[in-house]
C-alpha positions in Angstrom: -13.2 12.4 6.7 -11.5 13.3 3.5 -7.8 14.6 3.8 -6.0 16.4 0.7 -2.1 15.4 1.0 0.4 17.5 -1.3 4.0 16.5 -1.5 7.3 16.8 -3.6 8.9 13.6 -4.5 12.5 13.0 -5.5 12.6 10.2 -8.0 8.8 10.7 -9.8 5.5 9.2 -9.2 6.1 5.9 -10.6 7.8 4.7 -7.6 5.7 5.9 -5.4 2.7 4.5 -7.0 4.6 1.1 -6.9 5.2 1.5 -3.3 1.2 2.4 -2.6 -0.2 -0.8 -4.3 2.8 -2.7 -2.4 1.1 -1.3 0.7 -2.3 -0.7 -0.1 -3.9 -3.6 2.4 -1.7 -1.8 5.3 -3.4 1.4 4.6 -6.6 0.0 4.7 -6.1 -1.8 7.7 -5.5 1.1 9.4 -8.7 2.4 8.5 -7.8 4.6 5.2 -8.5 4.4 1.5 -7.0 5.9 -1.1 -9.5 8.0 -3.2 -7.0 9.6 -5.9 -3.5 10.0 -6.4 -1.6 11.7 -9.5 1.2 13.8 -10.2 0.7 17.2 -11.7 1.1 17.1 -15.5 4.1 20.0 -15.2 6.0 18.5 -12.7 6.0 14.5 -12.1 7.8 15.2 -8.7 4.7 17.1 -7.1 1.8 15.1 -6.6 -1.5 15.3 -4.6 -3.5 12.4 -2.8 -7.2 12.5 -1.3 -7.3 9.9 1.1 -10.7 9.0 3.2 -9.9 8.1 6.7 -12.8 6.3 9.2 -12.0 8.7 11.9 -9.2 11.3 13.3 -7.7 8.3 15.0 -7.4 6.5 11.5 -5.7 9.7 10.4 -3.2 9.8 13.5 -2.3 5.9 12.9 -1.2 6.5 9.3 0.6 9.7 10.3 2.6 8.0 13.2 3.4 4.9 11.3 6.8 4.6 11.2 7.2 1.5 8.7 4.9 3.2 6.1 6.5 6.8 6.5 9.9 5.0 6.0 8.7 3.2 2.9 7.2 6.5 1.6 10.5 7.8 2.2 12.4 5.0 0.1 9.9 5.6 -2.9 11.2 9.1 -3.0 8.5 11.1 -1.1 9.9 14.1 0.5 8.0 13.9 3.9 9.1 17.4 5.1 7.0 18.8 1.8 3.8 17.2 2.9 0.9 19.7 3.3 -2.4 18.3 4.7 -5.7 19.8 4.5 -8.7 18.3 6.3 -11.7 18.6 3.7 -15.1 20.1 5.0 -17.7 17.9 6.6 -19.9 18.3 3.3 -17.2 16.7 1.3 -18.3 13.4 -0.5 -17.5 11.1 -3.5 -20.4 10.0 -6.0 -22.5 6.6 -4.6 -21.6 7.8 -0.9 
C-alpha cells in the first residue's frame, strides 16, 4: 500500500534527508520503503513523501514507533502538521 505524507519542517529539507539515510534500515525493517521525498520548490520547509508499506500493520508500526518519531522531530519535522493520505488500490510504480 502506498501512502502520501505531507509535513512542515522547521529547519529545511536537508536535516530531514540526513535523518532518513541514517534510519533507512530501521524503516525497511518495519516493512516500509521510501519511494519519493522532496521539499517544494517554493518552500524548503514544506515536504512530501510517498512510502510503500507492506501492510496496514507496517504503517501502524511506523506511525507508533516512538524512537523514529523523536528522530524525525529532532531533524525538524513538525509532526503535528502531518497529513497522511492512503493511496488507492490501483496505485503502482513502474516495474511493480
